[in-house]
C-alpha positions as CSV (number, residue, x, y, z in Angstrom):
1,M,0.0,0.0,0.3
2,K,1.0,3.5,-0.5
3,N,2.4,5.5,2.3
4,K,-1.1,8.0,2.8
5,S,-2.7,8.3,6.0
6,Y,-6.4,7.6,5.8
7,P,-8.2,8.4,8.8
8,L,-8.4,4.2,9.7
9,Q,-4.8,2.9,10.3
10,K,-3.5,-0.6,11.2
11,T,-0.3,-2.9,10.7
12,D,0.1,-5.0,7.9
13,A,-0.2,-7.9,10.3
14,Q,-3.3,-6.5,11.8
15,W,-5.1,-6.3,8.4
16,L,-3.6,-10.1,7.5
17,E,-5.0,-11.1,11.0
18,E,-8.5,-9.5,10.6
19,L,-8.7,-10.5,6.9
20,G,-7.2,-13.5,6.2
21,P,-4.7,-14.3,3.7
22,E,-7.3,-14.3,0.1
23,R,-8.8,-11.0,1.6
24,F,-5.6,-9.3,2.6
25,H,-4.1,-10.3,-0.7
26,I,-6.5,-8.5,-3.0
27,L,-7.8,-5.3,-0.3
28,R,-4.4,-4.9,0.8
29,Q,-1.8,-5.9,-1.9
30,K,-3.7,-4.6,-4.8
31,G,-5.0,-8.2,-6.0
32,T,-7.8,-9.3,-7.9
33,E,-10.1,-12.4,-8.0
34,R,-10.9,-14.6,-11.0
35,P,-13.9,-13.4,-12.8
36,F,-17.4,-14.9,-12.2
37,T,-16.1,-16.5,-8.9
38,G,-17.0,-13.7,-6.3
39,K,-20.3,-14.0,-4.4
40,Y,-21.5,-10.8,-4.9
41,N,-21.0,-10.6,-9.0
42,L,-25.0,-11.8,-9.6
43,N,-26.4,-10.7,-6.2
44,F,-29.0,-8.0,-6.6
45,E,-30.9,-8.2,-3.2
46,S,-31.3,-4.6,-1.9
47,G,-29.0,-3.2,0.9
48,A,-25.6,-1.5,1.0
49,Y,-22.1,-2.5,-0.2
50,V,-19.6,-2.3,2.5
51,C,-15.8,-1.9,2.5
52,G,-14.8,-5.7,3.3
53,A,-12.0,-4.5,5.5
54,C,-13.2,-1.6,7.7
55,K,-17.4,-1.8,6.7
56,T,-17.4,1.9,5.7
57,P,-20.6,1.7,3.3
58,L,-19.6,2.4,-0.5
59,F,-22.3,1.4,-3.0
60,E,-26.1,1.3,-2.5
61,S,-27.9,-1.8,-4.3
62,N,-29.4,0.3,-6.3
63,S,-26.5,1.3,-8.5
64,K,-25.6,-2.2,-9.5
65,F,-25.9,-3.9,-12.5
66,D,-25.0,-6.9,-14.4
67,H,-22.3,-5.6,-17.1
68,G,-21.0,-9.3,-17.6
69,C,-17.5,-9.0,-16.9
70,G,-17.4,-11.4,-14.2
71,W,-16.9,-9.1,-11.1
72,P,-19.7,-6.7,-9.3
73,S,-20.5,-3.6,-11.4
74,F,-21.7,-0.3,-10.1
75,D,-22.7,3.2,-11.6
76,E,-21.7,5.4,-9.1
77,A,-20.1,5.1,-5.3
78,I,-21.8,6.7,-2.2
79,A,-20.1,10.4,-2.2
80,G,-17.4,11.2,-0.4
81,T,-16.3,7.3,0.4
82,V,-14.3,5.9,-2.8
83,E,-10.4,7.5,-3.8
84,Y,-9.4,7.5,-7.2
85,I,-6.0,6.7,-8.5
86,K,-4.1,6.6,-11.8
87,D,-3.0,2.8,-12.0
88,T,-0.4,2.6,-15.0
89,T,0.2,-1.2,-14.2
90,H,0.3,-4.2,-16.4
91,G,0.9,-1.6,-19.7
92,M,-2.6,-0.1,-19.4
93,I,-4.1,3.8,-17.7
94,R,-7.0,2.9,-15.3
95,T,-8.7,4.7,-12.7
96,E,-7.9,2.4,-9.4
97,I,-10.7,2.6,-6.7
98,L,-9.9,2.8,-2.9
99,C,-12.0,2.9,0.4
100,A,-11.5,6.4,1.3
101,N,-11.6,5.4,5.0
102,C,-8.9,2.7,5.2
103,G,-7.2,3.0,1.9
104,S,-8.2,-0.8,0.6
105,H,-8.4,-2.1,-2.9
106,L,-11.6,-1.9,-4.5
107,G,-11.0,-2.3,-8.2
108,H,-10.9,-0.3,-11.1
109,V,-13.5,2.4,-12.3
110,F,-14.3,2.9,-16.1
111,N,-15.6,5.3,-18.5
112,D,-17.8,2.7,-20.3
113,G,-21.1,2.0,-18.7
114,P,-24.6,1.9,-19.9
115,T,-26.0,3.8,-17.4
116,K,-26.9,7.5,-17.2
117,T,-23.5,8.1,-15.0
118,G,-21.3,6.6,-17.9
119,Q,-19.4,4.4,-15.2
120,R,-18.6,1.3,-14.3
121,Y,-17.1,0.7,-10.7
122,C,-15.7,-3.1,-11.2
123,V,-15.4,-4.2,-7.7
124,N,-13.9,-7.5,-6.6
125,S,-16.4,-9.6,-4.4
126,L,-13.2,-10.1,-1.5
127,S,-13.0,-6.3,-1.4
128,V,-16.8,-6.2,0.0
129,D,-19.4,-7.1,2.1
130,F,-23.3,-7.1,1.8
131,K,-25.6,-5.8,4.0
132,N,-29.5,-6.4,3.5
133,E,-32.1,-3.6,3.9
């Protein structure tokens, strides 16, 4: 993770103990789960998606849509909850999205969404938890 100070601070050892190795890899080391394997990819219940590390609400269920890409897709985040970082890894230019409260990696946002926002927040299921209404 980068050295920015976030409201919620923990050591890597604390995060690893709380999250376990798989979630730690994605949330804290910017990993990616395989497409079509995440438990929230096709979840369309009413509620909110919260950060898998700190439980900050990030996305409302009414912003979720099925893009067919294999990861949960949203057309907007709850205002002020997501940080946007230029990502030039893997020979691409993308916008990484992080939880603004703890700095955990969520996925990326693209300008190819089918709704009026034109956005597609492509999020790892392991980066979030779902809270029913």
